[in-house]
Backbone bond lengths (Angstrom), bond angles and torsions (degrees), N, CA, C in turn:
res aa  C-N    CA-C-N  psi(-1)  N-CA   C-N-CA  omega(-1)  CA-C   N-CA-C  phi
1 M - - - 1.460 - - 1.520 109.31 -
2 R 1.303 115.82 131.55 1.464 121.26 178.93 1.519 109.58 -92.32
3 Q 1.326 115.28 128.80 1.460 121.89 177.79 1.520 109.12 -126.94
4 V 1.315 115.41 151.64 1.463 121.70 175.23 1.527 107.91 -128.66
5 V 1.312 115.46 118.88 1.467 120.96 176.73 1.524 107.02 -86.80
6 L 1.325 116.39 125.66 1.469 121.35 -169.79 1.520 111.42 -126.90
7 D 1.331 114.96 144.69 1.464 120.54 173.09 1.528 108.17 -147.44
8 T 1.322 115.94 152.46 1.467 121.09 177.78 1.521 109.87 -131.72
9 E 1.328 115.44 158.23 1.463 122.40 166.97 1.522 106.95 -120.62
10 T 1.334 116.44 147.75 1.459 120.28 -171.73 1.530 111.19 -135.67
11 T 1.337 115.01 170.95 1.469 120.41 178.52 1.524 111.80 -79.16
12 G 1.317 117.14 -16.35 1.457 121.45 -178.25 1.518 110.06 -171.49
13 L 1.316 115.95 -158.09 1.461 120.11 -171.04 1.523 114.71 -102.21
14 D 1.343 118.59 -18.70 1.466 119.38 -169.22 1.529 110.69 -132.90
15 P 1.331 117.53 111.95 1.471 118.99 178.86 1.522 112.89 -65.63
16 S 1.332 117.66 -24.52 1.464 119.68 179.02 1.521 112.09 -67.80
17 Q 1.334 116.13 -16.40 1.468 120.96 176.70 1.532 111.72 -98.14
18 G 1.315 115.22 15.26 1.456 119.56 176.00 1.509 115.19 91.08
19 H 1.321 118.13 5.45 1.457 119.83 179.25 1.521 110.23 -73.80
20 R 1.333 115.78 150.22 1.452 121.88 -171.41 1.529 111.60 -128.86
21 I 1.318 115.16 164.19 1.461 122.04 173.63 1.525 109.10 -80.06
22 I 1.323 117.19 136.44 1.463 120.49 177.88 1.537 112.33 -120.77
23 E 1.330 117.95 -7.82 1.460 120.28 176.11 1.529 108.77 -155.47
24 I 1.325 115.76 138.33 1.461 122.39 174.41 1.516 108.27 -127.34
25 G 1.330 116.20 132.18 1.452 121.11 176.41 1.518 110.19 -131.00
26 C 1.329 117.27 130.48 1.465 122.22 -179.29 1.523 110.19 -134.05
27 V 1.327 115.95 140.48 1.465 122.56 177.72 1.519 108.00 -127.78
28 E 1.323 117.00 133.78 1.465 121.06 -176.04 1.528 111.61 -93.67
29 I 1.345 114.43 136.78 1.464 122.74 172.30 1.520 107.51 -123.17
30 D 1.328 116.99 129.95 1.461 121.08 178.11 1.525 108.44 -126.02
31 N 1.338 115.86 119.56 1.469 120.89 -176.71 1.526 111.40 51.90
32 R 1.337 114.71 46.11 1.475 123.81 175.86 1.527 112.52 63.87
33 K 1.314 116.85 27.45 1.459 120.43 174.80 1.521 109.41 -130.17
34 L 1.321 115.79 135.13 1.457 119.87 175.97 1.530 108.96 -68.49
35 T 1.323 116.34 128.20 1.462 120.16 -176.59 1.528 112.68 -90.14
36 G 1.312 117.34 -16.09 1.462 120.77 -174.71 1.517 113.00 89.50
37 K 1.346 117.45 -8.43 1.462 121.07 177.57 1.531 109.62 -83.65
38 H 1.320 115.35 140.80 1.459 118.86 178.09 1.528 110.28 -151.00
39 F 1.312 114.50 160.70 1.462 121.67 173.12 1.523 106.75 -122.51
40 H 1.333 115.50 132.31 1.467 118.66 -178.89 1.516 109.58 -149.90
41 C 1.322 116.27 135.49 1.461 120.08 175.11 1.520 110.78 -156.73
42 Y 1.337 115.71 150.66 1.454 123.33 168.22 1.522 107.78 -100.32
43 L 1.328 116.98 150.00 1.455 121.25 -175.52 1.524 111.20 -130.66
44 N 1.326 114.86 143.73 1.461 121.36 174.26 1.530 107.68 -84.44
45 P 1.349 118.10 117.25 1.466 119.56 -175.95 1.522 113.87 -86.00
46 D 1.338 117.72 -7.74 1.470 121.62 -176.85 1.528 112.02 56.03
47 R 1.320 115.55 36.47 1.464 121.06 174.90 1.522 108.05 -162.94
48 E 1.319 115.47 168.16 1.452 120.41 179.42 1.535 110.77 -75.56
49 I 1.319 115.03 157.96 1.463 121.73 179.14 1.522 109.12 -102.59
50 D 1.329 117.52 131.96 1.459 121.18 177.81 1.526 110.09 -58.91
51 A 1.326 115.25 142.98 1.464 119.91 -178.72 1.523 111.18 -59.75
52 G 1.331 116.78 -39.50 1.465 120.16 -179.86 1.511 111.98 -63.96
53 A 1.334 116.75 -39.35 1.461 120.61 178.63 1.527 110.51 -67.94
54 M 1.329 116.44 -38.65 1.456 120.37 -178.96 1.531 111.11 -64.31
55 E 1.331 116.26 -34.00 1.457 119.72 177.60 1.524 111.60 -65.94
56 V 1.335 116.71 -28.12 1.464 120.97 -179.06 1.520 111.50 -77.54
57 H 1.350 116.97 -48.50 1.471 118.82 -173.18 1.531 114.07 -109.08
58 G 1.325 118.39 -15.80 1.458 120.64 176.24 1.517 115.18 76.56
59 L 1.333 119.02 6.15 1.467 121.77 -179.56 1.523 110.60 -84.74
60 T 1.326 117.27 134.75 1.459 122.23 -176.75 1.528 111.02 -113.43
61 S 1.310 115.65 160.40 1.465 120.92 177.75 1.523 110.54 -62.91
62 H 1.314 116.64 -35.28 1.469 120.19 179.17 1.532 110.62 -63.32
63 F 1.328 117.19 -43.61 1.464 121.06 179.40 1.526 111.26 -63.86
64 L 1.335 116.97 -35.78 1.469 121.23 -174.07 1.529 113.17 -89.00
65 A 1.314 117.28 -3.54 1.472 120.70 -172.35 1.521 113.27 -59.41
66 D 1.326 118.43 -35.35 1.462 120.43 -177.33 1.531 113.06 -101.03
67 K 1.335 116.83 12.43 1.468 120.55 -178.62 1.537 110.19 -87.14
68 P 1.331 118.45 158.88 1.475 121.13 -177.99 1.534 112.21 -70.11
69 R 1.318 116.12 162.62 1.465 121.67 172.34 1.532 108.40 -86.31
70 F 1.330 115.78 165.71 1.459 119.63 -176.39 1.528 111.53 -59.71
71 H 1.329 118.03 -41.44 1.467 119.60 -175.86 1.526 111.77 -62.82
72 Q 1.352 116.74 -21.02 1.457 120.13 -179.31 1.539 112.40 -78.84
73 I 1.303 116.96 -21.70 1.473 120.38 -179.32 1.525 111.64 -113.00
74 E 1.323 116.76 1.10 1.464 121.30 -173.31 1.525 112.31 -56.60
75 S 1.316 117.84 -48.85 1.467 121.14 -176.02 1.531 111.08 -63.02
76 E 1.323 116.95 -45.07 1.465 120.75 -179.49 1.529 110.71 -64.23
77 F 1.326 116.08 -40.49 1.466 120.78 179.75 1.530 110.75 -64.74
78 L 1.320 117.30 -48.92 1.463 120.55 -178.46 1.520 111.72 -64.58
79 E 1.319 116.67 -34.30 1.456 120.14 177.21 1.523 111.18 -64.89
80 F 1.347 116.55 -36.32 1.462 120.21 -179.08 1.529 111.47 -69.05
81 I 1.327 117.96 -38.50 1.464 120.19 -174.96 1.529 113.04 -94.17
82 D 1.311 117.70 -10.67 1.468 121.51 -173.06 1.528 111.89 -54.96
83 G 1.345 116.07 125.40 1.457 122.33 175.76 1.512 115.35 81.42
84 A 1.328 117.97 -5.23 1.466 120.87 -177.96 1.523 110.27 -88.80
85 E 1.307 114.85 164.45 1.459 120.63 168.66 1.526 106.82 -91.62
86 L 1.326 116.17 121.08 1.454 120.30 179.56 1.525 109.77 -84.32
87 V 1.316 117.03 129.40 1.464 123.12 174.87 1.521 106.79 -106.24
88 I 1.321 116.31 114.49 1.465 121.15 -174.01 1.528 108.59 -134.95
89 H 1.330 117.40 135.84 1.456 121.55 177.32 1.527 108.22 -87.79
90 N 1.338 115.86 115.93 1.461 123.00 -171.61 1.532 109.21 65.32
91 A 1.312 114.96 60.40 1.458 122.96 -172.37 1.530 114.53 -56.13
92 P 1.340 121.06 -39.89 1.465 119.01 -177.67 1.527 113.60 -55.62
93 F 1.327 117.62 -32.81 1.467 120.43 179.60 1.532 110.33 -64.63
94 D 1.337 117.33 -54.98 1.462 120.75 -176.71 1.528 111.83 -67.41
95 I 1.342 116.63 -42.46 1.467 119.97 -179.62 1.524 110.77 -64.02
96 G 1.322 117.24 -37.68 1.463 120.60 177.76 1.518 111.54 -59.90
97 F 1.327 116.40 -43.43 1.465 119.89 178.60 1.525 111.57 -69.37
98 L 1.330 117.49 -41.65 1.464 120.15 -179.32 1.524 111.37 -64.73
99 D 1.328 117.65 -43.16 1.465 120.51 177.88 1.534 110.91 -62.88
100 H 1.328 116.00 -37.36 1.466 120.37 178.08 1.536 110.32 -63.01
101 E 1.329 116.47 -42.17 1.461 120.46 178.97 1.528 110.49 -65.92
102 L 1.333 117.53 -40.72 1.464 120.68 179.74 1.527 111.48 -62.86
103 R 1.333 116.14 -41.50 1.472 119.32 179.77 1.527 111.04 -66.14
104 A 1.327 116.40 -32.04 1.469 119.97 -178.22 1.519 112.17 -71.00
105 T 1.339 117.77 -24.32 1.471 120.15 -179.96 1.521 112.14 -80.58
106 K 1.313 117.41 -12.67 1.464 123.11 177.12 1.539 111.95 59.72
107 T 1.319 115.71 35.81 1.464 120.18 174.00 1.523 109.07 -98.18
108 D 1.315 116.64 -175.97 1.463 120.60 -179.96 1.527 111.48 -73.43
109 A 1.332 117.05 -20.06 1.463 120.73 -179.09 1.525 109.19 -82.93
110 L 1.316 115.39 112.29 1.464 119.83 -177.28 1.521 113.49 -112.79
111 Q 1.338 116.77 -23.61 1.463 119.90 -177.85 1.528 110.49 -140.87
112 I 1.332 114.78 138.11 1.461 120.55 177.81 1.527 110.29 -62.93
113 A 1.326 116.69 -33.08 1.461 120.65 -177.18 1.519 112.53 -63.92
114 S 1.329 117.67 -17.74 1.457 119.84 177.84 1.531 111.76 -79.64
115 F 1.339 116.51 -11.09 1.459 121.37 179.28 1.527 112.08 -108.44
116 C 1.336 116.35 -27.81 1.467 120.02 -169.03 1.520 111.40 -142.83
117 R 1.326 114.68 155.01 1.454 120.81 163.36 1.525 107.34 -80.93
118 I 1.315 115.94 155.17 1.470 119.37 -175.55 1.519 109.36 -128.26
119 L 1.314 116.59 128.07 1.459 123.30 176.11 1.528 108.14 -118.42
120 D 1.332 115.89 121.29 1.469 121.05 179.23 1.532 108.58 -90.77
121 S 1.321 116.88 107.37 1.470 120.73 -177.87 1.521 111.78 -68.39
122 L 1.336 117.98 -22.15 1.460 120.07 176.39 1.529 110.28 -67.92
123 L 1.334 117.52 -44.56 1.462 120.73 177.02 1.523 110.73 -63.53
124 L 1.331 115.85 -39.44 1.468 120.10 178.01 1.528 110.91 -61.81
125 A 1.324 116.46 -42.49 1.466 120.66 179.92 1.530 111.07 -66.60
126 R 1.332 116.73 -37.82 1.465 120.06 179.09 1.520 111.49 -66.80
127 E 1.323 117.02 -33.24 1.465 119.92 176.50 1.530 111.00 -68.67
128 K 1.317 116.31 -37.95 1.466 120.64 -178.19 1.524 111.76 -80.13
129 H 1.333 117.40 -29.16 1.473 121.03 -175.89 1.529 110.07 -133.34
130 P 1.330 118.01 65.49 1.469 120.41 -177.28 1.530 111.42 -62.80
131 G 1.313 114.76 139.67 1.457 120.31 177.20 1.514 114.68 78.69
132 Q 1.332 118.09 2.41 1.454 121.48 179.64 1.525 110.26 -109.90
133 R 1.337 115.89 164.43 1.451 120.44 175.74 1.531 108.31 -71.15
134 N 1.315 116.21 132.60 1.457 120.04 -176.64 1.523 112.01 -129.52
135 S 1.331 116.33 28.77 1.457 119.43 171.53 1.521 108.41 -65.94
136 L 1.323 116.33 166.38 1.466 119.66 -179.89 1.527 110.82 -61.59
137 D 1.318 117.31 -40.91 1.467 120.22 178.17 1.525 111.10 -63.28
138 A 1.340 116.86 -41.94 1.467 120.45 179.65 1.527 111.13 -64.09
139 L 1.327 116.62 -39.16 1.464 120.11 179.17 1.528 111.08 -68.97
140 C 1.321 116.60 -36.55 1.469 119.85 176.25 1.525 110.19 -59.09
141 K 1.315 116.27 -44.48 1.456 120.48 179.31 1.526 111.09 -65.71
142 R 1.337 116.45 -41.22 1.466 121.01 -177.52 1.529 111.63 -66.11
143 Y 1.329 116.55 -38.30 1.464 119.93 -175.16 1.525 113.54 -103.27
144 G 1.321 116.79 4.93 1.460 119.23 176.47 1.511 114.00 71.01
145 V 1.345 117.26 31.91 1.465 121.27 177.66 1.520 108.88 -92.03
146 D 1.322 117.08 129.62 1.459 122.43 -177.10 1.527 110.54 -71.66
147 N 1.331 116.81 118.52 1.461 120.94 175.39 1.525 110.72 -126.66
148 T 1.336 116.78 30.09 1.465 121.09 -176.12 1.520 112.20 -66.18
149 Q 1.340 117.77 -21.68 1.465 120.14 179.11 1.525 112.05 -82.44
150 R 1.327 117.09 -2.49 1.465 120.57 -173.29 1.525 110.91 -92.22
151 Q 1.330 116.48 68.44 1.458 119.95 176.12 1.525 110.89 -78.68
152 L 1.325 116.42 -36.54 1.458 122.53 172.40 1.522 107.91 -124.19
153 H 1.332 115.15 156.15 1.463 119.25 176.19 1.522 108.95 -71.63
154 G 1.319 116.14 136.42 1.458 122.40 173.00 1.510 107.05 -141.81
155 A 1.330 117.55 138.80 1.463 120.53 -171.35 1.532 111.63 -62.20
156 L 1.325 117.94 -47.30 1.466 119.35 -177.78 1.521 111.17 -69.64
157 L 1.334 117.43 -43.85 1.462 120.41 179.24 1.526 110.76 -61.81
158 D 1.333 116.94 -43.93 1.464 120.06 179.79 1.533 111.14 -66.13
159 A 1.332 117.43 -34.84 1.467 120.30 176.95 1.528 110.32 -66.04
160 E 1.324 117.11 -40.68 1.469 120.51 178.62 1.525 110.84 -64.36
161 I 1.341 116.53 -42.79 1.464 120.64 179.30 1.526 110.37 -66.07
162 L 1.342 116.82 -43.92 1.462 120.57 179.50 1.523 110.86 -62.39
163 A 1.331 117.81 -36.64 1.465 120.50 177.87 1.521 110.34 -60.44
164 D 1.335 116.83 -44.09 1.470 120.24 178.37 1.530 110.81 -63.70
165 V 1.332 116.56 -44.45 1.463 121.05 179.97 1.524 110.48 -62.65
166 Y 1.331 116.69 -45.46 1.472 120.62 -178.07 1.524 111.38 -61.26
167 L 1.323 117.38 -43.64 1.456 120.54 -178.38 1.531 111.36 -64.76
168 V 1.335 117.00 -38.88 1.464 119.76 177.93 1.530 110.26 -71.60
169 M 1.329 116.63 -42.84 1.461 121.68 -175.68 1.525 111.90 -64.51
170 T 1.323 116.65 -29.85 1.468 120.32 -177.14 1.528 112.79 -104.95
171 S 1.322 117.45 9.51 1.464 120.22 -177.08 1.522 113.05 -81.64
172 G 1.352 117.21 -21.24 1.462 120.70 -176.91 1.510 113.30 76.66
173 Q 1.347 116.63 10.24 1.459 120.23 -177.01 1.520 112.85 -103.68
174 S 1.331 117.21 -1.76 1.460 118.85 -174.37 1.520 111.75 -62.22
175 S 1.358 117.94 -39.54 1.459 119.81 -179.14 1.526 110.76 -66.32
176 L 1.351 115.56 -37.53 1.458 119.88 178.61 1.524 110.14 -65.45
177 L 1.339 115.66 -43.03 1.461 119.28 179.72 1.518 110.84 -63.19
178 L 1.347 115.70 -40.41 1.456 119.21 178.89 1.519 110.62 -64.31
179 A 1.350 116.47 -39.93 1.457 120.18 179.00 1.524 110.54 -63.60
180 E 1.356 116.24 -40.73 1.454 119.58 178.54 1.509 110.76 -64.93
181 D 1.345 116.43 -40.70 1.460 120.04 178.90 1.518 110.75 -61.80
182 E 1.362 115.45 -42.60 1.454 119.07 -179.74 1.527 110.68 -64.98
183 S 1.360 116.71 -39.56 1.454 120.56 178.75 1.515 111.15 -63.08
184 E 1.357 115.99 -45.28 1.455 119.91 178.11 1.521 110.93 -63.54
185 G 1.346 116.29 -37.29 1.454 120.07 178.84 1.511 111.60 -64.44
186 S 1.369 116.21 -40.61 1.460 120.09 178.36 1.521 110.78 -64.06
187 T 1.339 116.68 -40.38 1.462 120.77 178.74 1.520 110.64 -63.17
188 R 1.344 115.15 -43.58 1.463 118.27 179.21 1.521 111.00 -62.91
189 R 1.344 116.65 -40.07 1.466 119.29 -179.73 1.520 110.45 -66.10
190 A 1.355 117.08 -38.86 1.459 120.37 179.02 1.521 110.76 -63.77
191 K 1.345 116.23 -43.01 1.451 120.12 178.48 1.518 111.14 -64.43
192 T 1.309 115.89 -38.53 1.462 119.31 178.83 1.514 111.03 -63.87
193 K 1.333 115.84 -43.38 1.458 119.79 -179.78 1.521 110.77 -63.33
194 K 1.341 116.72 -41.52 1.454 120.67 -179.19 1.518 110.49 -65.63
195 S 1.313 117.43 -44.80 1.453 119.85 -178.99 1.520 110.89 -66.31
196 H 1.330 116.96 -28.36 1.460 120.22 179.67 1.526 111.07 -65.31
197 T 1.338 116.73 -39.69 1.466 119.49 -179.07 1.522 111.34 -70.82
198 E 1.314 117.67 -23.89 1.459 120.71 -177.75 1.526 111.80 -94.80
199 R 1.320 117.06 -0.55 1.454 120.15 -176.03 1.529 110.82 -67.95
200 R 1.329 117.20 136.93 1.457 121.19 178.79 1.519 111.23 -69.51
201 K 1.298 116.08 150.33 1.452 120.91 178.39 1.526 109.96 -66.83
202 I 1.301 114.92 143.99 1.463 120.13 179.38 1.524 108.66 -74.46
203 S 1.298 115.82 127.66 1.475 119.62 179.36 1.518 110.19 -74.59
204 V 1.320 116.74 141.75 1.459 123.34 -179.81 1.521 108.27 -108.09
205 V 1.321 116.31 122.73 1.467 121.82 178.56 1.518 108.22 -104.89
206 K 1.315 116.19 113.82 1.458 120.93 -177.98 1.526 110.34 -88.42
207 A 1.328 113.93 150.96 1.462 119.42 179.00 1.526 110.15 -68.11
208 G 1.352 116.32 139.37 1.453 121.00 177.19 1.510 111.48 -83.05
209 S 1.309 116.32 175.24 1.475 121.17 -177.68 1.519 111.17 -63.15
210 D 1.337 117.94 -39.26 1.469 120.22 179.24 1.526 110.87 -64.90
211 E 1.326 116.37 -38.35 1.464 119.98 178.99 1.521 111.07 -68.05
212 L 1.349 116.46 -37.91 1.468 119.72 178.03 1.525 110.63 -65.68
213 K 1.345 116.56 -39.11 1.467 119.95 177.92 1.531 110.70 -65.05
214 A 1.317 115.42 -42.22 1.467 119.29 178.84 1.527 110.63 -63.28
215 H 1.329 115.28 -38.82 1.460 119.60 178.39 1.528 110.42 -64.30
216 R 1.329 116.52 -42.93 1.464 121.20 179.35 1.521 110.19 -63.00
217 Q 1.336 117.25 -41.31 1.448 120.51 179.05 1.526 111.22 -63.42
218 R 1.369 114.81 -38.22 1.458 119.39 179.12 1.515 111.10 -64.67
219 L 1.327 116.86 -38.64 1.470 120.26 177.24 1.518 111.00 -64.18
220 N 1.312 116.50 -40.68 1.466 120.18 179.12 1.517 111.04 -65.12
221 D 1.334 116.32 -40.76 1.464 119.94 178.11 1.518 111.23 -62.46
222 L 1.328 116.43 -40.32 1.464 120.33 178.23 1.516 111.43 -64.55
223 A 1.321 115.81 -40.17 1.471 120.46 -179.69 1.519 111.00 -63.16
224 Q 1.344 116.73 -36.26 1.463 120.20 -178.07 1.535 111.86 -77.92
225 S 1.333 116.99 -33.65 1.460 119.83 -175.97 1.520 113.50 -87.27
226 S 1.308 117.45 -16.62 1.456 120.60 -177.58 1.514 110.97 -103.58
227 E 1.339 116.88 135.76 1.457 121.38 177.57 1.521 111.52 -65.34
228 Q 1.325 116.41 -28.50 1.462 120.34 -178.57 1.520 112.72 -92.11
229 G 1.319 117.22 2.54 1.446 120.23 178.23 1.511 112.43 76.38
230 C 1.319 115.98 -162.45 1.460 121.77 -179.14 1.524 108.93 -118.61
231 L 1.348 116.09 124.76 1.459 121.15 -175.16 1.521 111.79 -58.53
232 W 1.331 116.82 -44.17 1.458 119.07 -176.26 1.523 111.77 -63.98
233 L 1.325 116.58 -38.88 1.461 119.30 178.75 1.520 110.83 -69.97
234 D 1.357 116.76 -35.85 1.465 119.92 177.60 1.513 110.71 -63.21
235 L 1.345 116.33 -42.44 1.456 119.56 179.44 1.517 111.30 -65.34
236 E 1.312 116.32 -38.73 1.463 119.30 178.16 1.518 111.12 -65.32
237 G 1.377 115.51 -34.44 1.460 119.26 178.87 1.512 111.70 -67.55
238 E 1.332 116.22 -35.28 1.461 119.40 -179.24 1.522 111.33 -75.61
239 N 1.297 115.91 -34.61 1.462 119.07 -176.78 1.520 108.36 -148.85
240 S 1.283 116.85 106.42 1.458 121.16 -176.87 1.525 111.65 -61.17
241 G 1.320 115.30 -23.00 1.460 118.08 179.84 1.519 112.42 -67.28
242 L 1.335 117.81 -17.58 1.453 120.74 -179.68 1.521 112.36 -79.17
243 A 1.312 117.19 -4.65 1.460 119.57 177.50 1.519 110.70 -60.75
244 A 1.336 115.87 -34.88 1.462 119.57 179.08 1.521 110.85 -63.72
245 I 1.338 116.13 -33.50 1.454 120.12 178.45 1.514 109.78 -65.60
246 G 1.338 115.70 -41.25 1.459 119.61 178.66 1.514 111.19 -60.71
247 T 1.327 116.69 -41.72 1.467 119.99 178.57 1.520 111.10 -64.95
248 N 1.339 115.15 -42.61 1.461 119.55 179.24 1.524 110.91 -63.29
249 H 1.335 116.18 -39.19 1.462 120.44 177.82 1.524 110.53 -60.64
250 L 1.317 116.20 -42.24 1.455 119.91 179.42 1.530 110.49 -63.52
251 E 1.337 116.78 -40.69 1.454 119.98 179.48 1.526 111.34 -62.60
252 Q 1.351 116.10 -43.02 1.456 119.60 179.41 1.519 110.68 -65.67
253 H 1.340 116.61 -39.14 1.446 120.23 179.51 1.530 110.18 -64.56
254 T 1.318 116.27 -38.40 1.469 120.79 179.07 1.517 110.42 -64.28
255 Q 1.362 117.34 -38.33 1.458 120.97 -179.32 1.533 110.63 -63.96
256 K 1.333 117.60 -38.80 1.465 121.18 179.77 1.512 111.18 -64.33
257 L 1.346 114.97 -36.41 1.454 118.25 179.79 1.508 110.83 -71.41
């Protein structure tokens, strides 16, 4: 079965308000294997891009000024997706924009559904993980798909990531992988516990008499240079029994060093 994983970037959220597609990215899967074939283009929308949309994808009107219009790439795009099952995350959004673009070209092609079957991977994820976050980033984290290059949304990059997520999500191997991870985790914990019992005792290095004298001299210097005196000496003055605490404090401080 031939599938095409598709994503778009747009000037805004609603094609009925005149917003347009500015990037299309497609990745081909044949019999559940990535073929390496893809379709990708940037488009000149002949309108400004909403600030909110620009923050998501980073595409500017200046960058898109010399890019083709949709009608110029329509035939090549439709040829690439023709007869395939489209895999789209939140399909109504992308299909709504694509159908709007097709109607604007005034050709015989009015709806993507007349060329392709459509599978919404967001609905599929919600069925498999009800009540959980099912954004593309959340699914990447859940299935261990690397999306570290995804600092901004890009149609081709997001299509490539979604293809990886879709193949893992529909492979039926996630439970097995989780079981293997848990088994490896148990083994690691067992090894950690065993090594803990065999660990050598930490050696304690106590301060020598010269170090104690130097410490005492330092306290005296602090008492003379500070208007508020030295706390440790004040405590020793109030209770001579606290001198042992001062020595113990020095020993602990020496161990940290």
